[in-house]
N, C-alpha and C positions, 0 to 999 in steps of 0.2 A: 504494500499499500504506499502511495506517495506520502512523504512526510510534509507536515503542514508548512514548514519553512520554505519548501519548494513549490508550494501550492500556487497554481495559476488558473483562476476560474474564468467564467464567462457569464454573460447576461443575455437574456432573451431579446430578440430584435424589437419586440414590442415595447420594451422600456425606452429604446431610442425614439420610438414614435411618441411615447409620453413626453420626453424632454422636448421634442419638436413641437408638440401641441401646447406645452407650457409656454415656450418662447413665442409662439404665434399669439397666444392669448394676452401675454404681457407686452406684445409688440417689440420683442427683442431681436436683435440680429442673430441669424442662424450661423453658427460657427462652421468652418470647413470640416472639422472633425465630426460634428454632429450631423452634418449633411451627408458625409461619407457612410455612416452607419444606417441610413434610412432604408437601404435595400439589402441589408444583411440579416440572415435568419438568426445569427448569434454573433456577438463580438466580444473581444477580450475584456475581462474585468478591469484590467489596468487602464484600458481606454475609457471605459465608463467612469472610472475614478478621475481620470484626467479631464474629461469633459465636464464633470461636476465641479471639479476644483476650479476650472477656468470660469464657469458660470457663477460660482460662489464669489470669485474675486471680482468679476464684473458687476454683479447685482448688489452685493454687500446687504443682503436681506437676512435678518435673524431667522434661524430655524428654516433655512431654505428647503431642506429636504421634505419637511412637513408640508410646506406650501406647494411643492411640486406634486406630491402624492395626492393632493386634493383634486387633481385633474385626471386621475387614473380612471379608465373605462375597462370593461370586461376584455375588450380586444387587446388591451395592453398586457394582459396576463395569460391569454391563450388557454392552455389546457386547464388550469386551475379554475377559471371561470366556468368552463364546461362541467367539470366534475363536481365542484363544490355546490353548485346550484341545484344539483340532483340529490344532495345529501338530506337526511332526514333530521339530523340533530347537529349541534355545534361540535360535539365530540367527533362525529364522523367527518364533518367538514375539515376540522383541524388535522385529523389523521390523513386526509387526502392532501391537504396542504403540505404536511410534513413529507409524504411520500413523493410529491412531484416538485417540491420547492426548488431543487437544483435546476430543473429544466427552465425556470423562470428567472431566479436570482441566485446564481451559483457564485455568490461572493464569499460566503462563509457557511460552514456546516450548521444546520438547523437541528436543535435538540428540543424535544417535547417530553417533559417528564414531571414528576412530583417533586416539589421542593418544600419540605416541612408541610405545612397545611395548605399550600398553594400549588397551583399548576404553573409550570414555568415554560415559556417559549424562549429559548436561548440561542443566540448566534455565537458559534464558536470563535475563539480568538484567531485573528490573522496577524501577520507581520505588520508593523506600523506603516510600512511604505505602501501596503495594499489597501488600507482602510482609513477613512476620515470620518469626522462627525457627520458630514452630509451623506456619505454612503450608508452609514448606520441609521441615520434619520429616515431615509427613504425605505430601507429594508423593514423597519419597524412600523413606519406610517403606512406602508402598503398592506401589512397585516391588519392594522386597525381599520383601514378603509374597506379591506376585503370583508371583515366581519360586520361592520356597521352598515355598509351600503349595498354590496353585492348580495349579502345574505339578509338584509333588512333587519339587522340586530342593533338598532340604535340604543338599546337600553343595556348594552354590554358595559359593565363597570370593572375597570382594571384596578387591581390593588396598588401596584407600583410599576413604574418604568425605570429601567437602569441604563445608563450610558457609560462607556468606558472613558470617554474624554472628560477633561476638566470642565467645570460649569462655566457658562458665559456669564456676563455681568447681569443680564436680565433673563430669567427662566420663566417668566410669566406666560410667554407664548406656548411653552411646552406644557405647562400645567393646564392651560385652557384647551389645548388640543387633545391631550390624553385623558383630562378630567380625573386625575389622581396625583399622588405624590411622585415627583420625578427626582431621581438621585443621579449624580455624576461621579466620576472617578471610581466606578465600580469594576469588579473583575470581569463582567460580561455585559454585553448589550442584551437586555432581557425584558420580557413582559411577564408580570405576575398577575394572576387572577384567581378567584375563588373556584374550586372544583365543581360547585353546583351548576355552573353554567354549561357544563358539558352535556347535560341532559336537555338543554334548551332546544325546543323544536324550531326548525327554520320555517318561517312563514314567508314565503317568497312574494315580494312585491311584483316581480316579473317571472312568470312561469315559462319563459322562452324555451329553456332546455326541455322541460317536461312536455311542452306542446310539440317540440321537434321529435321527441322520442315517440309520442303518440302518433304523429303524422307518419313517421318511419314505420311504425307497427301496422298502421292501417294500409299503407302502400304496399307493404310486403304481403299482408293478408289478401289483398286484392289479386295478387298473382298466385295464390295458393288454391288448389281445387277443394271444394267442400269444406271451406273454413267453418269452424264452430267457435262457440264462446270459449271453449277450452284452448283452441289454437290462439285466439286473441290474447288470452291471459299468458299462455306460453310465450308468445312473442315479447310481451311486455316484461316479463320476468328475465328473459334472456337479454333483452336490451338494456335494462337497468343493471342486471348482473355484470355485463361487460364493463359498464362504467366503473364498477366497484371491484373488478376482478374476483367475482363471486358467482360464476355462471355454470358450474359443474352440474351434471345431471342430477346428482343426489340432492343438491341445494335447491334446484328449481322444482324437482318433484315434491320435496317437502313443502315448498310454498304453494303448490297446487293441491296439496293434501292427497297425494297419490304415491304409490310405491314406484320404484324405478322400473319394475317390470310392467306395471300398468301403462306408464308413460311410453315405454318402448313399444308396447303392443299397439297404442294408439297411433304412433308414428309409422309403424309397419303397415297399418291399414291404409296409410297415405303414400306408401311406397317410398318412405324416406326414413332417415335415422336422426338421432338427436345431434350428432356431429354435423350432419349435412345441414340441419336447420340452423345451427350456430354459424356455419360458414355462409349461408344465405344472408343472414343478418349482418355478419361482418362486411360482406361485400356491399350491401346497401349503405351501411354506415360509413364505409371507406369512401364511397363516391360523394357522400354528403360532406364529409370532413375535408376531402381534397378540394372542394370548392371554396373552403375558407383559407385565404392566403396567409392568415395569421398562425395557422397550425403547421408545424414542421412534420416531416415524415416520421421522425422519432416520436413526436407527441401523438400522432395518429396511431402509430403502432401500440403505444401504451393505452390509448383510449379503447383500442380493440382487444386489449389484454394479451398482446404479444409480448414476450419478454425481450425479444430482439427485433430491431428494425429489419434485419435481413429476412426474418421469418415472414413478416408482413409483406415484404416486397416479393418474395417467392409466391406466396399465396395469391397476391393480387394479380401477378402475371399469369397464373394458372386460370384465374377467373375471367380475365379480360383479354389476355394475349399481349398486353403492354405493361410497362412498368408504372408505378404510382406517379412518378415524375412526368412521364409521357402523357398520362391521362390528365394530369393537372394542366400541363401546357396546352393540350388540345382543348380542354374545357375553357381556358382563358381565351383562346382564339375564337371559340364559338360564342362566348359571352357577349 
């Protein structure tokens, strides 16, 4: 495993779009470096740090990272926005954020654990030359925006927020933003909150993903002969299971209140198998996801519960005769 002192991370291209949107809103000049990353799927964390450092020097705004994070949209976070908005509880959403965090913000290792009587979301230490107050601010503020706005959890109450850097002269902006005690010169960049909120049900203000899943289920059902209510429920459970990497036949059969043998017999009557049904759904989802330019091939592979991007690419070529990239390029031409 690579040692932390040699660590060189990267960030999702959507975060470059976030900085661009912020500059446009503030009517700021777009730097050459920021312009260069607009068409990149990912770019080096060191470049992310340098762009933010230059912005901080030019703008001289207190708590700049918190201000930038207020402009974030689901498209800037890609896969996290897709998965988290289909979660049922905050605990599940945080687990998904933890699992996929490095795809979005691979600046420092993320740890989610229990710290005394509180739940801790902690960013691991990086060498001083790789991190700044602004990079930490954005990482932590993106998490808070993620909880409050994308998941419609405005009533999330943090216990404390910790920063590694020394305190600025005025910390009132931080207290107002996080709505809790904020400490500086701490060992880790960290958010602390009461464990009771893990069971908080997520009530979506925007059911976009759920509607998309239902549309996909309906679309696929229309292509199936002799579809029944059982088929409809089966499609839905597989669709949602793929989002959560929990789609094995034993899990889905249990949700259907059936034995594995009963489910297999039902599918045999339709001249198909459970694995074939999963592959049909994966193909449908893959073409939907490839139409979203903000999702990388690696992210799409994970959304479809493939452990490796190469496995997804092989499967897609078997389905369509072309690679995912070729499909995406053709889709863009036809758009």
